[in-house]
N, C-alpha and C positions, 0 to 999 in steps of 0.2 A: 551581465547584469551587475548593478552596484547594490550590495546588501546594506541594510540599515544596521550597522554593527551595534550601536547602542541598544536598539530594540531587541536584537537577538540576545545580547548579554543579559538584558533585563528579564526577558522571558525565561532564559535558562536559569538565572538566579532565583526567579520566582518559583521554579519547580525544584529548587535545591539540588541541581545536578551539576556535575563537573563538565568541563569541556571534553574530557575523555569519554564520559558517559554519553553525552550528546552525540559525539562522533560515532560511537558504537551503535547507538540507536538509529543513526542516519546512514550507516554504511559508508562513512567517509573517514578520513584520517583526522587526528587531533589538530594537525597543522592546518587542515581546511577550516576547521571551526575557528582557529585563531585568525585566519585570513578573513573569514566572514565578520568576526567581531571587530576587525580592523577596517571594515568597509572596503576591502580589496575586491576587484571585479572577479566574478565567478560565473560558471555556466548555469543556465536555467535549471538543469537537472539537479544541481547541488541545492539550489534554493528550494526546489520542490521537495527534496528528500528531508531537508532540515525543517521545513515548514510543517511537514507531516508529523515529525517527531515532537515539535513544539506545539502541535495541535492548533495551528493557525493557517490561514490561507497564504500562498506564496506572496501575494501582493502586500501582505501585512509586514513583511520583513525585507522589502526593497525600498530604496529611496523613491520619493514621489516623482523625481525627474526621470526615473527609469521605468515608470509604469506604462509608458507608451509602447514598450516592447511586449506588453501582455495583451493577448487577444481581448477585444472589447465586446465580444458577443456573449459574455457570461463567464462564470467561474469555471476553471478547468485546470488540467495538469498536462504536462508534456511527458509522454512515455518514451523510454529509450531502450535500446537492445540489451537483453540479458540472457546469457547462455549458461548460467549456473543452475543446475537442478537443485543443489543444496540451498542456494539463496532463495529460489522461488518457493521451495517447500517450506522454509522457515518463515518467510513473509506471509504466505497464504495461511498457514496454520495459526499464526499469531494475530491475524486480522479479525475484526468483528464482522466485516462484510467483504464480499468480492464483487468486482465489476469486470466480467470477462466477455469477450466477443471475438469474432474473426473479421478480418478486413482484407480479403484476397478473393480473386475470381476463382471459384471452385472448379477443379477438375477431378475426375474419379480417383486418380492416383493420390492426389493431395488429401481428399476427404478420407481416404482409407487410413491415412496416418494421422491427420490433424484432428479428426473428430474423437478418436479414442484418447489422444493426448489431452484434448480439452476436457473430456470427462474425467480423466485421471487427475487433472488439476482441480476440478470441482470437488472431487471426492476427498481432497485434502482438507476441505473446510467443513466443519461439523454441521453448519446450519444451511448448507446448500439444499434447496428443495426439501427442507425439513427432515434431513437424513440423520439427525443426531442420534437416533436410537440404533442405527446400523453403523455409526461412525467408528473407525478404528482408533480408539483413544490412545493406543500405543504410540501414535504419531506425536502426541504431546508429552508422553512420559518415558518413552524408550528410545535411547540413542540408536540402537540397532535398527529399529523400525524406521526411524527418520533417515538413516543412511541408506537403507534398502529402497525407500521411496525416492530419495534423491538420485540414486543410481538408475532407477527405471526412467526418471525424467530425463536424465542425460542421454540415455539411449534414444528416446523419442526426439530430443532436440537435434541430435546428430542426423537422424533419419529425415527430419523436416528439412534440414539444410541441403540435403542431397536430392530432393524431389525435382522432377521435371514436370512441366516446362519451366518452372521457376521455383527456386528454393524458398523455404519459409523460415521465419524466426519469430522470437517472442519480443515484443515491446512491453516493458513493465514500469510501473510507477506506483506511488501511494498518495492518498489524500485523506483528509478528515472531513466528516460531516456530523451533523447533529441528528440524534435519533434514539429510540429506546434500545437498551442493551439486552441481549438474551441472558436470562438468569435462570438458574435451576431453582425450582420451587422447594419449599421446606420438605415436602414429601420425598424429594430426592429422585423422583422417577419421571419428571417432565420439566420442560422449559417454558418460560413465559416472557412476554414483553408487555403484558396488560397492566395498566395503571401506573406506568413509570414515566417520570419526567425525562426529557431529552438529555442525552449525555454526548460527549465527544467520542466518536467512533472512528477507528482506523479502517480504511478501505484499501484492499489490494486490487490494483487495476492492471489489466492485461489484454493485449490484442495480439493475435497471430497475423502477421503480415508478410508480404514478400521481402526478401533480404534487401532488395533495393530501397525499401522504405527505412530510413535511418531514424526517424522520430515521428511522433504523431501526437497532436494536441487533441484531447478529448474533454467534453464537459463533465463536470462531476455529477454523479447520480445521488441526489439526496438534498438535504437542507444545508445550505452553506453556513459556515461559522462566521457570524457577523460581530460577535462581542464575546468577551471573556465570561465563562460560566462560573458561578460561585461553587466552591467545593461542597457546599451544603445546599442541596436542592430540596430538602425536606420531603423526600419521596419514600422514606423508609429504607433506602438502600445506601450503600457507600458510593456516592456519585462524584461527579466532577472529573478530576484529572487522574483517570485510571489508565495508565499507559501500558500497552500490551507489547511494545517493541523494546 
């Protein structure tokens, strides 16, 4: 894909972040950001990662002539293989929402490993199934807890790859949508999304698939971002560009 270097630089400068900061947010190298802003060809995965960090859709930062490479049946993102328990843990705990599913023909041996692994991933996110009261908040505040969680994920990832009749792995990506953000109420003992204006939310997207599947396009779940949101939504909260990555 051919990125729109000028648009990327403008979005980055609008957020007052350096190329190095954008690279860290997007899990790419600073050199990659330099190539993007120079409009050098890059992989779709790179476009997706940087677009999520800039809180825009991938099609917003590619040249118009290159949009024919984008699926035409809706807004979506391409998921790619990821075998790092630490990376998955960090991205899931930092997201406002998760979009998880499986995409393989289930056999008993596979579900024995894959389903507990999927539940472990879901438990990394505080708002999955409204579990924030039972959530292990050390995952956000303790390096030791985060490393321990990542180690457990790495064990599961290795076991998935060795399954028969076909090994499984994780395809992962991120995208952004509009919606109300979970916020702690003033009482400090419950969370709410009532009466809030839409904000830009980061979504961690994951599919468990056979190893033979090297990438997968998925539609986004939620309201697409179609325009820039004002930092002042007049909703009584600090809204707008609240970047979690």
